N, C-alpha and C positions, 0 to 999 in steps of 0.2 A: 493674360498670356500664361500658358503652361510653362512650368520649369522644365528645362531640357532633360533632366533626369527622368521626369515623369514620362516624357515622350519616348525616351529610350526604353524605360521599363515597360511601358505599354506595348511598344513594338516587339520587344523580346518575348513578352507574354503571348502576344498574338501569334508570332511565328512558331512558338512552342506549343500551340494549341491549348493555351490557358486563357481564362477570362481576364481581359485587361480592365483597368479601372475606368477607362473611357475608350471610345472607338478611335483608332489611329487614323489621322487625316492626312491624305497625300494628294496634293494637286501640283502637278508639274515636275515631279522628280524623274519621270521617264517619258518616253514617247507615247506610252500607253496611258499615262495619267496626265499628259500635257494639256494645256489650255490654249486655244486659238488666240492669236495676237489681238484680235478685236475684243475678246472677252477680257484678256489681261488689262487692256486699256480701260475698259468699262469698270472693272474691279478697282483699278487705281483711282478712277474718278469717284466711285461709290465710297471708298474709304478716305477720300479727301487727300490723296497723295499727290505729289508734284506731277504735273503733266510732262511727259517726255516720251520720246520714241521707244517702243518696245523692242528689245533684242530678240531676233529670231534664232532660237537655238536648235530648231528642227525645221528646216525649210520645206521639206516635202509636204508636211501638213500645216505649215505656217504656225508652228507652236511658239508662243512667246515665253521669255524667261519670267519665272515667278521669282522676283528678287527678294532680298532680305526684308525690305519694308512690307511687302505684300504678305510674305510668310508670317511676319509678326502680327499684322492686322487680321489675317484669316485664321490664326492659331493653328498653323499647319505643323504637323509632327515630322514629316519626312522631307528631306531636302535632296536634290539631285547632285551628283558628281558627274560632270560631263567630260568627255574626252577632249583632247586638244583639237580634234577635227570633227566636223559634223558627219552625217551619214553619207555624204557625197565625197568625203575625203578632203574637204576644204577646211583650212585652219580657222578656228573660232577666235578671231581677234582682228585688230585694226578695223573696227566697225565703221561702216559708211551708211549714211542715211539714204532711204529709198521711200518713194511714195507708191503704195500699192494701187491696184486697179480700183479698189473701193475707196481710195483717198486717204488711207491711214499712213502716217509717217512711222516707219519702222527702221531698225538697224540690221543690215546684212553684214556678214564677214567681209572684210576688205577684198579678199580674193574670190568673192562670189561674183563671177562674171556671167551676165545674162542678157538676153534680149526677149522681147515679146513677139510671138508670131501673130498672124492675122486673126486667130481665134482668141487672143488674149492670154495664151498660155506662156509661162516662163520657160525659156530654153536656157539651160546652164552649160557653160563652156569651161574647160580647164584653163 
């Protein structure tokens, strides 16, 4: 695992258009670099981490949380700081378990109220 200072130094060098000592790695710190919940689960399996439901931190794309265990195993340099609410304005907290249409157990925020329509799409309600 890289020492945190090396990650910070490489990141600062990168954003200042200087050659870093190694490529800065970012998986999951934003909605742009996020990883689908299925892949997060498969990565946890690959690295031999405890099997548990993946938190959905971005429900529109079903992006899963890349937690500290996975960050360490994958040697990721950048971590995300998420707002108190997701993109739909729903507070991220009081997580509840949900089974997806493809059979994966995930965690949605407790106030994430939804139903499925006849096409299998999730409809979200306040």
